[in-house]
Legacy VTK file of the C-alpha trace (Angstrom):
# vtk DataFile Version 3.0
C-alpha trace
ASCII
DATASET POLYDATA
POINTS 254 float
43.779 -176.263 8.835
46.948 -175.283 7.498
46.739 -171.629 5.931
48.685 -171.060 2.838
48.917 -167.157 2.666
51.005 -167.677 -0.899
48.080 -169.769 -2.514
45.222 -167.562 -0.832
46.850 -164.475 -1.961
47.061 -166.303 -5.739
43.081 -167.011 -5.502
42.588 -163.366 -4.622
44.453 -162.165 -7.495
42.663 -164.404 -9.950
39.327 -163.471 -8.578
40.103 -159.703 -8.900
41.294 -160.311 -12.467
38.295 -162.228 -13.556
36.221 -159.534 -11.797
38.006 -157.033 -13.650
37.529 -158.659 -17.148
33.738 -159.075 -16.371
33.441 -155.180 -15.464
35.116 -154.169 -18.385
32.747 -156.383 -20.582
29.795 -155.171 -18.694
30.805 -151.551 -19.428
31.441 -152.174 -22.959
27.913 -154.096 -23.653
26.453 -151.318 -21.926
28.126 -148.395 -24.006
26.905 -150.188 -27.058
23.392 -150.472 -25.467
23.275 -146.760 -24.551
24.750 -145.895 -28.433
23.253 -148.314 -30.402
25.089 -150.432 -32.838
26.130 -148.504 -35.875
25.938 -151.619 -38.035
22.287 -152.267 -37.362
19.714 -151.480 -39.867
16.623 -149.297 -38.767
13.443 -150.065 -40.479
13.066 -148.244 -43.896
17.013 -146.732 -43.558
19.807 -147.311 -45.952
23.528 -148.147 -45.102
25.351 -148.174 -43.194
27.880 -146.954 -45.573
31.596 -145.575 -45.315
31.666 -141.981 -45.896
35.217 -142.305 -47.321
34.336 -144.671 -50.047
30.882 -144.914 -50.526
30.595 -141.404 -52.114
28.196 -142.529 -54.809
25.265 -143.464 -52.006
25.644 -139.967 -50.585
22.788 -138.466 -52.251
20.595 -140.712 -50.218
21.364 -138.350 -47.472
22.840 -135.032 -48.803
19.910 -134.646 -51.305
17.108 -134.894 -48.991
18.566 -134.931 -45.058
22.033 -133.191 -45.176
21.201 -130.109 -47.295
22.946 -126.796 -46.683
20.650 -125.270 -44.293
20.832 -128.168 -42.094
24.747 -128.509 -42.277
24.428 -124.660 -41.321
22.164 -125.391 -38.544
19.835 -122.783 -40.000
16.708 -125.322 -40.145
15.730 -129.037 -40.657
14.820 -130.515 -43.869
12.086 -133.154 -42.790
11.601 -131.200 -39.547
11.558 -127.767 -37.883
15.189 -128.551 -36.160
18.319 -129.957 -37.859
18.562 -132.606 -34.985
16.630 -135.548 -36.914
17.948 -134.794 -40.254
21.696 -134.718 -38.689
20.893 -138.255 -36.658
19.248 -139.693 -40.055
22.630 -138.441 -42.070
24.666 -140.189 -39.209
22.919 -143.315 -39.087
23.024 -143.888 -42.612
26.979 -142.744 -42.636
28.076 -143.415 -39.015
31.573 -141.755 -40.324
30.204 -138.658 -42.196
32.890 -136.095 -41.187
30.760 -132.924 -42.052
27.493 -134.261 -40.189
29.776 -134.920 -36.955
31.001 -131.416 -37.362
27.744 -130.230 -37.825
26.121 -132.380 -34.793
29.400 -130.821 -32.258
28.228 -127.231 -33.139
24.298 -128.148 -32.697
25.414 -129.563 -29.167
27.468 -126.042 -28.844
24.559 -124.190 -30.133
21.846 -125.934 -27.804
24.087 -126.106 -24.958
23.498 -129.549 -24.620
25.198 -133.094 -24.619
22.034 -134.697 -26.740
20.539 -131.630 -28.727
16.976 -131.711 -29.544
15.957 -134.341 -32.002
19.176 -136.071 -31.776
18.725 -139.808 -31.119
22.018 -139.839 -29.383
24.584 -137.664 -27.494
27.316 -135.886 -29.325
29.482 -138.429 -27.799
27.636 -141.203 -28.774
28.008 -140.524 -32.897
31.647 -140.373 -31.981
31.727 -143.198 -30.167
29.376 -145.478 -33.064
31.791 -143.700 -36.053
34.605 -145.258 -34.440
32.973 -148.692 -33.750
31.944 -148.519 -37.004
35.402 -147.494 -38.955
37.936 -147.462 -36.016
40.545 -146.197 -38.966
38.711 -143.240 -39.761
41.780 -140.921 -38.904
39.551 -137.727 -39.733
36.973 -138.748 -37.228
39.537 -139.263 -34.536
40.931 -135.768 -35.127
37.252 -134.171 -34.911
36.542 -136.049 -31.644
40.112 -134.854 -30.414
39.101 -131.334 -30.948
35.647 -131.567 -29.653
37.006 -133.266 -26.208
39.737 -130.481 -26.275
36.938 -128.126 -26.227
35.544 -130.023 -23.444
38.526 -129.725 -21.495
39.186 -133.670 -21.429
42.556 -133.423 -22.688
43.505 -136.727 -21.724
40.887 -138.388 -23.852
41.723 -136.048 -26.795
45.668 -137.094 -26.217
44.371 -140.679 -26.388
42.511 -139.798 -29.656
45.324 -138.462 -31.408
47.574 -141.490 -30.588
45.036 -143.542 -32.287
44.870 -141.170 -35.485
48.589 -141.222 -35.376
48.629 -145.101 -35.567
46.035 -145.047 -38.227
47.577 -142.214 -40.080
50.580 -144.455 -41.268
52.409 -142.441 -44.130
49.884 -139.933 -44.827
51.914 -136.792 -44.337
48.562 -134.334 -44.266
47.084 -136.404 -41.424
50.341 -135.926 -39.515
50.315 -132.442 -39.950
46.693 -131.903 -38.819
46.944 -133.972 -35.799
50.248 -132.060 -34.934
48.016 -128.816 -35.283
45.932 -130.291 -32.566
48.612 -131.410 -30.206
49.797 -127.613 -30.423
46.525 -126.353 -29.752
46.421 -128.644 -26.550
49.602 -127.307 -25.623
51.293 -130.533 -26.017
54.486 -129.488 -27.669
56.348 -132.188 -27.923
53.645 -134.236 -29.750
53.258 -131.075 -32.130
56.876 -131.371 -32.742
56.895 -135.451 -33.252
54.215 -134.888 -35.754
55.674 -132.155 -37.598
59.065 -134.268 -38.302
56.812 -136.940 -39.517
54.964 -134.848 -41.875
58.099 -133.051 -43.079
60.032 -136.720 -43.369
56.942 -137.635 -45.693
57.224 -134.480 -47.760
54.484 -132.215 -46.704
55.451 -128.700 -47.471
53.315 -126.532 -45.350
55.177 -124.590 -42.695
52.640 -123.131 -40.389
53.179 -125.933 -37.553
56.843 -125.300 -37.648
56.432 -121.625 -37.090
54.015 -122.017 -34.764
56.597 -124.189 -32.725
59.097 -121.704 -33.336
57.070 -118.813 -31.968
56.760 -120.802 -28.369
60.576 -121.615 -28.613
59.924 -125.393 -28.838
60.947 -126.057 -32.460
63.826 -128.136 -33.263
64.875 -129.323 -36.791
64.537 -132.963 -37.589
67.767 -134.983 -37.432
70.099 -134.021 -40.763
68.307 -131.038 -41.617
69.910 -127.171 -41.564
68.559 -124.752 -39.113
65.911 -122.561 -40.314
65.095 -119.191 -39.434
61.560 -118.376 -38.338
59.470 -117.194 -40.732
61.404 -118.898 -43.763
61.000 -122.276 -45.926
63.811 -124.426 -46.546
64.943 -124.899 -50.099
62.314 -126.864 -52.199
59.343 -125.989 -49.592
57.071 -123.207 -50.081
55.295 -121.223 -47.155
52.063 -121.692 -45.994
49.153 -119.853 -47.217
46.530 -121.071 -45.452
46.331 -124.388 -42.899
44.382 -127.576 -44.050
40.770 -127.064 -43.084
40.028 -129.722 -40.487
37.291 -127.874 -39.223
35.516 -128.234 -42.731
37.233 -131.330 -44.126
36.966 -131.437 -48.026
35.393 -134.504 -49.584
38.288 -134.414 -52.083
40.890 -134.881 -49.201
41.896 -138.452 -48.584
43.536 -138.632 -45.177
43.324 -142.122 -44.074
LINES 1 255
254 0 1 2 3 4 5 6 7 8 9 10 11 12 13 14 15 16 17 18 19 20 21 22 23 24 25 26 27 28 29 30 31 32 33 34 35 36 37 38 39 40 41 42 43 44 45 46 47 48 49 50 51 52 53 54 55 56 57 58 59 60 61 62 63 64 65 66 67 68 69 70 71 72 73 74 75 76 77 78 79 80 81 82 83 84 85 86 87 88 89 90 91 92 93 94 95 96 97 98 99 100 101 102 103 104 105 106 107 108 109 110 111 112 113 114 115 116 117 118 119 120 121 122 123 124 125 126 127 128 129 130 131 132 133 134 135 136 137 138 139 140 141 142 143 144 145 146 147 148 149 150 151 152 153 154 155 156 157 158 159 160 161 162 163 164 165 166 167 168 169 170 171 172 173 174 175 176 177 178 179 180 181 182 183 184 185 186 187 188 189 190 191 192 193 194 195 196 197 198 199 200 201 202 203 204 205 206 207 208 209 210 211 212 213 214 215 216 217 218 219 220 221 222 223 224 225 226 227 228 229 230 231 232 233 234 235 236 237 238 239 240 241 242 243 244 245 246 247 248 249 250 251 252 253
């Protein structure tokens, strides 16, 4: 029998590619199975709704489940612990920004990846939120901060890259993404986002000042060099940083 090495290698390569595609599909199905389908209604549950656009529906959860005491992790509303109420809130609004932040803090407080009363793990709630609304930039920023705090920098960077793509021309989002890059000590990423925010007319200067403090600042092309602690003509110095840790319901980053 004549042995054709090139043909045999082609068959081997094709087999490996098929196996890789199959494994990827199986992994994706397993992730969805473990974290549930955010679009699937549970018996007696409203939604799912988009936290950014379905504001009129927020009373469904915030009046009875995501109460101030639950958000502060003091106690539950329908249960002794806040876990079940946070889970209910994130079932109705998978991308509820403040509830995701509260779930992260709850996991940290209980020192658990899946704190008591939570239907899923903290990571699963982000997985669900992003499968529900992949273009929610704030969810990706919150997740990036959570990943960074968990010493998972490569995953955090991946979320920031996707957040950058979905931020488009929203200067507020680019600025906040830059602050997270800075916290990760990825100064090149922080500088890119600072330049993007400036180009879009964002006036706050704290990110620029932070980069200057570590010797990583350069002015965008075509702009004059600015001394540390001063603002270019027409800009005002930062008074406070945008509160990514507690996004305002009235803010509208994409």
